C-alpha positions as CSV (number, residue, x, y, z in Angstrom):
1,M,-65.8,-61.5,-37.0
2,T,-64.8,-64.2,-34.5
3,V,-66.1,-67.7,-35.5
4,T,-67.4,-69.9,-32.7
5,L,-67.5,-73.6,-32.4
6,A,-71.3,-73.6,-32.6
7,A,-71.2,-71.6,-35.8
8,L,-69.0,-74.2,-37.7
9,S,-70.3,-76.7,-40.2
10,G,-70.7,-80.2,-38.8
11,R,-67.5,-81.2,-40.7
12,D,-65.3,-78.4,-39.3
13,R,-66.8,-78.9,-35.8
14,A,-65.8,-82.6,-35.9
15,A,-62.3,-81.7,-37.1
16,V,-61.8,-79.4,-34.1
17,L,-63.1,-82.0,-31.7
18,N,-61.0,-84.7,-33.3
19,A,-57.9,-82.5,-32.9
20,V,-58.7,-81.8,-29.2
21,V,-59.0,-85.5,-28.5
22,A,-55.8,-86.2,-30.4
23,V,-53.6,-83.7,-28.6
24,E,-55.0,-84.7,-25.2
25,E,-54.8,-88.5,-25.6
26,A,-51.8,-89.2,-27.9
27,V,-48.6,-90.0,-26.1
28,D,-46.5,-88.3,-28.7
29,P,-47.2,-85.0,-30.3
30,V,-49.4,-85.2,-33.4
31,A,-48.5,-83.9,-36.8
32,A,-50.5,-80.9,-38.0
33,E,-50.7,-82.3,-41.5
34,Q,-52.8,-85.2,-40.1
35,F,-55.5,-82.9,-38.6
36,Q,-57.2,-80.2,-40.5
37,A,-58.0,-78.2,-37.3
38,L,-54.3,-78.1,-36.4
39,A,-53.1,-77.1,-39.9
40,D,-55.7,-74.4,-40.3
41,P,-54.9,-71.3,-38.1
42,A,-58.6,-70.4,-37.7
43,L,-59.6,-73.9,-36.7
44,R,-56.6,-74.2,-34.5
45,H,-57.7,-71.1,-32.6
46,L,-60.9,-73.0,-31.8
47,V,-58.9,-76.0,-30.7
48,E,-57.1,-73.7,-28.3
49,E,-60.4,-72.2,-27.1
50,S,-61.9,-75.6,-26.5
51,L,-58.8,-76.7,-24.4
52,L,-58.9,-73.5,-22.4
53,G,-62.3,-74.4,-21.0
54,A,-60.6,-77.3,-19.3
55,G,-57.6,-75.3,-18.2
56,R,-55.4,-76.7,-21.0
57,T,-53.5,-75.1,-23.8
58,L,-52.0,-76.1,-27.1
59,V,-48.2,-76.7,-27.1
60,R,-46.2,-76.6,-30.3
61,V,-43.4,-79.2,-30.5
62,G,-40.9,-78.6,-33.2
63,K,-42.2,-76.8,-36.3
64,A,-45.4,-78.7,-37.1
65,H,-46.3,-81.0,-34.2
66,W,-48.7,-80.3,-31.4
67,T,-49.7,-81.6,-28.0
68,S,-51.5,-80.2,-25.0
69,G,-50.6,-79.2,-21.5
70,Y,-51.9,-77.3,-18.5
71,D,-52.1,-73.5,-18.9
72,D,-49.4,-71.9,-16.7
73,K,-51.9,-70.2,-14.4
74,I,-53.8,-73.4,-13.9
75,A,-50.6,-75.3,-13.3
76,D,-49.6,-72.8,-10.7
77,R,-53.0,-73.1,-9.0
78,L,-52.9,-76.9,-8.9
79,A,-49.4,-76.9,-7.5
80,K,-50.4,-74.5,-4.8
81,E,-53.2,-76.8,-3.9
82,G,-50.8,-79.8,-3.8
83,I,-52.4,-81.4,-6.9
84,G,-50.0,-83.3,-9.2
85,V,-47.0,-82.4,-7.1
86,L,-44.3,-85.0,-6.9
87,A,-43.4,-86.6,-3.6
88,P,-40.0,-85.2,-2.3
89,V,-38.1,-88.5,-3.0
90,D,-39.5,-88.6,-6.6
91,A,-38.7,-84.9,-7.1
92,A,-35.1,-85.5,-5.9
93,V,-34.6,-88.6,-8.2
94,L,-36.0,-86.7,-11.1
95,T,-33.7,-83.8,-10.4
96,L,-30.7,-86.2,-10.4
97,V,-31.8,-87.6,-13.8
98,L,-32.2,-84.2,-15.3
99,I,-28.8,-83.0,-13.9
100,H,-27.0,-85.9,-15.5
101,S,-29.0,-86.2,-18.8
102,V,-29.6,-82.5,-19.5
103,A,-27.9,-79.9,-17.3
104,I,-24.3,-81.3,-17.3
105,P,-24.2,-82.1,-21.0
106,A,-25.9,-78.8,-21.9
107,A,-23.4,-76.9,-19.8
108,R,-20.6,-78.7,-21.8
109,G,-22.3,-77.7,-25.1
110,M,-23.0,-81.3,-25.9
111,V,-26.8,-81.1,-26.3
112,D,-29.7,-78.6,-26.8
113,S,-31.3,-77.9,-23.5
114,N,-34.6,-77.0,-25.2
115,D,-35.1,-80.5,-26.6
116,W,-36.4,-82.8,-23.9
117,S,-37.0,-85.7,-26.3
118,S,-33.6,-85.8,-28.0
119,E,-32.1,-89.2,-28.4
120,Q,-28.7,-87.5,-28.0
121,L,-29.3,-86.8,-24.3
122,P,-27.0,-88.9,-22.2
123,A,-28.7,-91.5,-19.9
124,P,-27.3,-92.0,-16.4
125,D,-27.6,-95.4,-14.7
126,V,-28.9,-96.2,-11.2
127,V,-25.4,-96.5,-9.9
128,T,-24.6,-92.9,-11.0
129,L,-27.8,-91.6,-9.4
130,A,-27.0,-93.5,-6.2
131,A,-23.6,-91.8,-5.9
132,N,-25.1,-88.8,-4.1
133,R,-24.6,-87.5,-0.7
134,D,-28.1,-88.2,0.6
135,R,-28.1,-91.6,2.2
136,R,-31.9,-91.7,2.0
137,L,-31.5,-91.9,-1.8
138,N,-30.0,-95.3,-1.9
139,E,-30.3,-97.7,-4.8
140,S,-33.5,-99.3,-3.6
141,A,-35.3,-96.0,-3.0
142,I,-34.1,-94.8,-6.4
143,R,-35.4,-97.8,-8.3
144,A,-38.8,-97.5,-6.6
145,S,-39.0,-93.9,-7.5
146,L,-37.9,-94.5,-11.1
147,R,-40.8,-97.0,-11.5
148,R,-43.3,-94.3,-10.4
149,L,-41.8,-91.6,-12.6
150,R,-41.9,-94.0,-15.6
151,D,-45.5,-95.0,-14.9
152,A,-46.4,-91.3,-14.9
153,G,-44.7,-90.6,-18.2
154,I,-42.2,-88.2,-16.5
155,L,-39.4,-90.5,-17.6
156,R,-39.2,-92.8,-20.6
157,S,-41.5,-95.8,-20.0
158,G,-40.3,-99.4,-19.8
159,L,-38.0,-101.0,-17.2
160,R,-35.2,-101.2,-19.7
161,S,-35.7,-97.8,-21.2
162,K,-32.9,-95.3,-20.8
163,L,-33.2,-92.7,-18.1
164,R,-34.2,-89.7,-20.1
165,P,-37.1,-87.2,-19.8
166,G,-40.4,-88.7,-20.8
167,P,-43.4,-87.6,-22.9
168,Q,-44.8,-85.3,-20.1
169,F,-41.9,-82.9,-20.7
170,R,-43.2,-82.3,-24.2
171,R,-46.4,-81.1,-22.7
172,L,-44.7,-78.2,-20.9
173,T,-45.4,-74.7,-22.2
174,E,-42.4,-72.7,-23.4
175,A,-42.4,-70.7,-20.2
176,R,-42.7,-73.8,-18.0
177,S,-39.9,-75.5,-19.9
178,R,-37.7,-72.5,-19.5
179,M,-38.4,-72.4,-15.7
180,V,-37.4,-76.1,-15.3
181,W,-34.2,-75.4,-17.1
182,E,-33.5,-72.3,-15.0
183,N,-34.1,-74.3,-11.9
184,L,-31.5,-76.8,-13.0
185,V,-29.0,-74.0,-13.5
186,V,-29.7,-72.6,-10.0
187,A,-29.4,-76.1,-8.5
188,T,-26.2,-77.1,-10.2
189,A,-24.4,-73.8,-10.4
190,P,-25.8,-71.5,-7.7
191,Q,-22.9,-69.1,-7.8
192,S,-22.7,-68.7,-11.5
193,N,-23.5,-65.4,-13.3
194,L,-26.4,-67.1,-15.1
195,A,-27.9,-68.3,-11.8
196,R,-27.5,-64.7,-10.4
197,A,-29.2,-63.3,-13.5
198,I,-32.1,-65.8,-13.0
199,H,-32.5,-64.7,-9.4
200,R,-32.5,-61.1,-10.3
201,R,-35.1,-61.6,-13.1
202,R,-37.3,-63.5,-10.7
203,G,-37.0,-60.9,-8.1
204,D,-35.6,-63.4,-5.5
205,V,-34.3,-61.7,-2.3
206,H,-31.6,-64.3,-1.7
207,E,-29.0,-65.2,-4.3
């Protein structure tokens, strides 16, 4: 028999609601051991159900930490409606950061491309980012974009923080995280066998 939130005892209901608030509001993923409703599979299911009502979903980080993020279908719908979509200049600057901090070192076998929060990820500087072929992405434009990306939690916060993926990347579902990584592969090595395989799997017409 499926247990509903309304059928829970007051204590268990409070545990579920506390877990929902924690995964939604905490900057960093929260440890399951600190929240009964995340450690207990039955209660965790109710946490997931509660989040689903708001278009959100539980996201596991590592073995025993949890956060929340948008359900993939909801994320697609919001993006289609232009909600939460980065401005072109910010998307370009973010791509440059990810290329230098994740894609290139991962291709060289230096880091794990699945761990966006790793302290082992290299951190490019503004000069490196400005050494691109698009004159519109000059140092001034890049610095302004970095401030916006940091404020949004997309990059690490703080003016002196290293340019690495921020806490919002840990809110990506497994499928969404894989899509970001594949997009980096296609952008940096479009003629590679891996990029061609990605195109085929996605059913892209042009490779």
